[in-house]
N, C-alpha and C positions, 0 to 999 in steps of 0.2 A: 523533492528526494520520495514524497508517499508512492507515486502515480511510477517512477521510476523503480521502487521496491516490489511495485505489482508486476508491472510486466518481469519482470524477472524470474518473479515469485510464477507467476501463470503459462511463462514457461520453462519451467522447472516440476508442475503440475500435470501437464500437457494433451490436460484431460479438458475438453468445451462443458461439460457437464455440470460439477463442480463449478464452473459462473455465476451461471442462473441459481443452484444452491447455495450459494454464497450469496450473491446477492438481496436473497429473501431474509436474509439473519439484519440488513443495513438500520439502525446505524451501529448495531454492535460490531467489532471486528470480533472473530475468534481471539483468547484469551492465546494463546502460545501461536498463535495468527501474528498480533500486537505487540505482543514482547520483539517477534523477533523483526518488525517492519522500525519500531522504537532502536532496538541494537542496530537494524542495519540505517538509518539517518544517525546514527552516536557517532559511528564506524566512518561509515561515505559521505563526510563535509559539514553535519549540522554545527557539531561542537569546535570547529577552525577556529571560530569566532568569537564562541562565548566559551564561560566557566566549565564546570563538569558533568553540567543538567540539562534537562532539553526543557524550559519554561510550557504550564497546562497549553498557552498561547504558539506553542512550536507545536506539540500535541494533536491538534486542535488539527491544525494547518497538516499535519503530516498526512495526518487518519483523514481528511475530506481529500490531498489528492491522491491517493489507495482508492476510497470510494470513487474519483472521476472515471480513472484508470478501469476499476473492475465496472463502471456502468457501461464506459466508451466498448468495455469487453464485449461482454451481456447484450449490448443491443445488436453489434457488426456483426460477432460471434469468430470475431479473433482478434489479437491482441492488434491497438496502433501503431504504426510504424515511426510515432513523434521519441526524437532521441530527445 
């Protein structure tokens, strides 16, 4: 879930320079991006199987997925092509 959000977010951003700047912030995702990430997860699937809140374990997993995609993008210079 986090990787999909990161890919879409990076596509909207459109500039590669921001990826390297963002990757220096690891492990902290900027508050505005983190809020958007968790809302995306809640809206597009994660809560379909659960009650009305994302638990802490899921939040860690979502954020880890986000950072995996940022790392791949920073290392290769472009977004990955995985679905």
